[in-house]
C-alpha positions as CSV (number, residue, x, y, z in Angstrom):
1,X,3.8,-6.7,-1.5
2,X,0.2,-7.2,-3.1
3,X,-2.6,-5.0,-2.0
4,X,-6.1,-6.3,-2.4
5,X,-9.0,-4.4,-3.4
6,X,-12.7,-5.4,-3.8
7,X,-14.6,-4.4,-7.0
8,X,-17.3,-1.7,-7.2
9,X,-20.9,-2.1,-8.1
10,X,-20.9,1.3,-9.5
11,X,-18.9,1.6,-12.9
12,X,-18.2,4.3,-15.7
13,X,-17.9,2.8,-19.0
14,X,-18.5,6.5,-20.6
15,X,-15.5,8.4,-19.5
16,X,-12.3,7.7,-21.6
17,X,-9.3,6.2,-19.9
18,X,-6.4,8.3,-19.6
19,X,-4.1,5.9,-21.2
20,X,-4.3,3.3,-23.9
21,X,-2.3,0.5,-22.5
22,X,-4.4,-2.6,-21.5
23,X,-3.6,-6.3,-20.4
24,X,-6.1,-9.3,-21.0
25,X,-7.9,-11.2,-18.7
26,X,-6.0,-14.2,-16.8
27,X,-9.4,-16.1,-16.4
28,X,-10.8,-15.6,-19.6
29,X,-12.4,-19.3,-19.8
30,X,-13.9,-19.0,-16.4
31,X,-15.4,-15.5,-17.5
32,X,-16.9,-17.4,-20.3
33,X,-18.3,-20.1,-18.4
34,X,-19.8,-17.7,-16.0
35,X,-21.4,-15.4,-18.5
36,X,-22.9,-18.2,-20.4
37,X,-24.7,-19.3,-17.1
38,X,-25.7,-15.7,-16.2
39,X,-26.9,-15.2,-19.8
40,X,-29.7,-18.0,-19.2
41,X,-31.1,-16.3,-16.0
42,X,-34.4,-14.4,-16.6
43,X,-34.6,-10.8,-14.9
44,X,-36.6,-12.0,-12.4
45,X,-34.2,-14.5,-11.3
46,X,-31.5,-12.2,-11.5
47,X,-33.3,-9.8,-9.0
48,X,-34.0,-12.7,-6.9
49,X,-30.2,-13.8,-6.9
50,X,-28.8,-10.4,-6.4
51,X,-31.5,-9.1,-4.3
52,X,-32.0,-5.8,-6.6
53,X,-34.7,-3.9,-8.0
54,X,-36.4,-4.9,-11.4
55,X,-34.8,-2.1,-13.1
56,X,-31.3,-3.2,-12.2
57,X,-32.1,-6.8,-12.9
58,X,-33.3,-5.7,-16.6
59,X,-30.0,-3.8,-16.9
60,X,-27.8,-6.8,-15.8
61,X,-29.9,-9.1,-17.7
62,X,-29.1,-7.0,-21.0
63,X,-25.5,-6.8,-19.9
64,X,-25.1,-10.7,-19.7
65,X,-26.8,-10.9,-22.9
66,X,-24.6,-8.6,-24.7
67,X,-21.2,-9.8,-23.5
68,X,-18.7,-9.7,-26.3
69,X,-15.4,-11.8,-26.6
70,X,-12.8,-10.8,-27.2
71,X,-12.4,-7.8,-25.3
72,X,-11.0,-5.0,-26.7
73,X,-10.7,-1.0,-26.0
74,X,-13.7,-0.6,-28.1
75,X,-16.1,-2.9,-25.9
76,X,-14.3,-2.9,-22.6
77,X,-12.4,-0.7,-20.1
78,X,-9.4,-1.1,-17.8
79,X,-10.6,-2.1,-14.5
80,X,-9.1,0.3,-12.4
81,X,-10.8,3.3,-14.7
82,X,-14.1,1.4,-14.7
83,X,-15.0,0.9,-11.2
84,X,-16.1,3.7,-9.3
85,X,-17.5,4.3,-5.5
86,X,-15.6,5.3,-2.5
87,X,-12.7,3.0,-2.7
88,X,-12.2,4.2,-6.2
89,X,-12.8,8.0,-5.3
90,X,-9.9,7.6,-2.9
91,X,-7.6,5.8,-5.5
92,X,-8.3,8.7,-7.9
93,X,-6.5,6.7,-10.6
94,X,-7.4,9.1,-13.4
95,X,-5.0,11.5,-11.6
96,X,-2.3,9.4,-11.7
97,X,1.1,9.5,-13.6
98,X,2.5,7.0,-16.1
99,X,5.0,5.4,-13.3
100,X,2.2,5.2,-10.9
101,X,0.1,2.9,-13.4
102,X,3.2,0.8,-13.4
103,X,3.3,0.5,-9.7
104,X,-0.5,-0.3,-9.6
105,X,-0.2,-3.0,-12.1
106,X,2.6,-4.8,-10.2
107,X,1.2,-4.3,-6.8
108,X,-2.7,-4.2,-6.9
109,X,-5.1,-6.9,-7.3
110,X,-9.0,-6.7,-7.3
111,X,-10.9,-9.6,-6.4
112,X,-14.0,-10.2,-8.4
113,X,-17.0,-12.4,-8.5
114,X,-17.1,-12.5,-12.3
115,X,-13.3,-11.7,-13.3
116,X,-11.4,-13.7,-10.4
117,X,-8.4,-11.7,-9.7
118,X,-7.9,-8.7,-11.9
119,X,-4.9,-6.6,-12.6
120,X,-5.7,-2.7,-12.7
121,X,-5.1,-2.6,-16.7
122,X,-7.2,-5.7,-17.5
123,X,-10.0,-4.9,-19.3
124,X,-13.4,-5.7,-18.2
125,X,-17.2,-5.1,-19.6
126,X,-20.0,-3.9,-17.5
127,X,-21.3,-6.4,-15.0
128,X,-22.8,-6.8,-11.5
129,X,-21.9,-10.0,-9.7
130,X,-21.0,-9.8,-6.1
131,X,-19.0,-13.0,-4.7
132,X,-21.7,-13.8,-2.1
133,X,-24.4,-14.5,-5.1
134,X,-25.7,-17.8,-4.5
135,X,-25.6,-18.7,-8.1
136,X,-24.9,-22.6,-9.2
137,X,-22.3,-23.0,-11.7
138,X,-22.2,-26.7,-13.0
139,X,-21.3,-28.8,-9.9
140,X,-20.4,-25.5,-7.8
141,X,-22.9,-24.6,-5.3
142,X,-21.9,-20.9,-5.4
143,X,-18.9,-18.5,-6.5
144,X,-16.8,-19.6,-3.4
145,X,-17.0,-23.1,-4.6
146,X,-16.5,-22.2,-8.4
147,X,-13.4,-20.2,-7.8
148,X,-12.1,-22.5,-5.1
149,X,-8.3,-22.1,-4.9
150,X,-8.0,-20.6,-8.5
151,X,-7.8,-16.8,-7.1
152,X,-5.4,-17.9,-4.4
153,X,-3.0,-19.7,-6.7
154,X,-2.7,-16.9,-9.3
155,X,-2.5,-14.5,-6.2
156,X,0.6,-16.6,-4.9
157,X,2.2,-16.7,-8.4
158,X,2.0,-12.9,-8.5
159,X,3.3,-12.6,-4.9
160,X,6.2,-14.9,-6.0
161,X,7.5,-12.0,-8.2
162,X,7.4,-9.7,-5.4
163,X,10.4,-8.5,-3.5
164,X,8.3,-8.5,-0.2
165,X,5.9,-11.6,0.2
166,X,3.1,-9.5,1.9
167,X,-0.5,-9.0,1.3
168,X,-1.9,-5.7,2.1
169,X,-5.7,-6.6,2.7
170,X,-7.7,-3.7,1.9
171,X,-10.8,-5.8,0.4
172,X,-14.0,-6.6,2.1
173,X,-14.8,-9.6,4.2
174,X,-17.0,-10.7,1.6
175,X,-14.3,-10.7,-1.2
176,X,-11.3,-11.8,0.9
177,X,-13.1,-14.9,2.2
178,X,-12.7,-16.1,-1.5
179,X,-9.1,-16.7,-1.0
180,X,-8.9,-20.0,1.3
181,X,-6.6,-19.1,4.1
182,X,-4.7,-22.6,4.1
183,X,-3.4,-21.6,0.6
184,X,-1.7,-18.3,1.8
185,X,-0.6,-19.5,5.1
186,X,3.0,-18.7,4.5
187,X,2.2,-15.1,3.4
188,X,2.4,-12.2,5.6
189,X,-0.6,-10.5,5.9
190,X,-1.6,-7.2,7.1
191,X,-5.2,-5.8,7.4
192,X,-5.2,-1.9,7.6
193,X,-8.1,-0.4,9.4
194,X,-9.2,3.0,9.2
195,X,-11.0,4.7,12.4
196,X,-12.6,7.9,13.6
197,X,-12.1,9.0,17.3
198,X,-15.6,9.6,18.5
199,X,-16.2,10.0,22.3
200,X,-12.5,9.1,22.7
201,X,-12.8,5.8,21.1
202,X,-12.0,4.8,17.7
203,X,-14.8,3.8,15.5
204,X,-15.2,2.7,12.0
205,X,-17.3,4.8,9.7
206,X,-17.8,2.8,6.7
207,X,-17.9,5.5,4.0
208,X,-14.7,6.9,5.3
209,X,-12.8,3.7,5.8
210,X,-13.8,2.7,2.0
211,X,-12.3,5.7,0.7
212,X,-9.2,5.7,2.8
213,X,-8.5,2.2,1.5
214,X,-8.2,3.6,-2.1
215,X,-6.1,6.5,-0.6
216,X,-3.5,4.2,0.9
217,X,-3.4,2.5,-2.4
218,X,-2.7,5.9,-4.1
219,X,-0.2,6.8,-1.4
220,X,1.9,3.5,-2.0
221,X,1.9,4.2,-5.8
222,X,2.8,7.7,-5.7
223,X,5.7,7.2,-3.4
224,X,6.6,3.9,-4.8
225,X,6.6,2.1,-1.5
226,X,7.7,-1.6,-1.5
227,X,8.6,-1.9,2.0
228,X,5.4,-2.5,4.1
229,X,6.7,-0.7,7.3
230,X,6.7,2.5,5.1
231,X,3.0,2.5,4.9
232,X,2.9,3.3,8.4
233,X,3.8,6.8,7.3
234,X,0.2,7.0,5.5
235,X,-1.0,10.6,6.3
236,X,-3.5,11.3,3.7
237,X,-7.0,13.2,5.0
238,X,-5.1,13.5,8.5
239,X,-5.0,9.7,9.4
240,X,-2.0,8.6,11.5
241,X,-0.8,5.1,12.3
242,X,-1.7,4.3,15.7
243,X,0.7,1.9,17.6
244,X,-1.8,2.0,20.6
245,X,-4.8,0.5,18.8
246,X,-2.6,-2.1,16.3
247,X,-1.9,-5.2,16.4
248,X,0.7,-7.3,14.5
249,X,-1.6,-8.1,11.7
250,X,-4.1,-5.1,11.9
251,X,-2.7,-1.9,11.6
252,X,-5.1,1.0,12.7
253,X,-5.2,4.4,11.5
254,X,-7.0,7.1,13.1
255,X,-7.8,10.7,12.9
């Protein structure tokens, strides 16, 4: 069973990670290719491609100029501690125990426009590159074309090492789209949804749903869950599994 999360634009490379353990990127050649392309873009071009302010464009221009290989604990940080934002507030990785990090390393993967498929303890450097960014890389028209089946094939290899061949998709549509559906056709896929009951009807409120995605991963890690059915017991922040609103492939949790 593998959980999928999206990365976060908000990142923290100042706060020390609570553990020294780390792993190396598995797509280092691809990362070097992308950073070479990105380092040649002007701040104005970055602003246009990413639809961001001049200030943010300059920041990311400087980031791409200063990428340093190889990644070390001096110039990089483990992904699960670097990413911030609603999802990662819910996961709250800083509060976990050693056994929980082992669980995450085995069962959590983060899809990234720059890094492809990250394990939680893979070292990363600061960046901004959404999967939907329309940047041309060689003969590839965009990042979806660049990554093609690379992410899916590595994900399948990770799933082959699992006792249960399931994907628990907690990533956004933008990032899950990077995995061609035909490549994972034989893998069981569940997409949890987190909804609030408003006026008697379940509705998704993005900020709460994002936090709940991270909380579900934390719940699985702290309870060492390996059977997907056990995720239906998820009850953090008063969420409860709803059989009424759920389908075979979309499990709905309401509060």
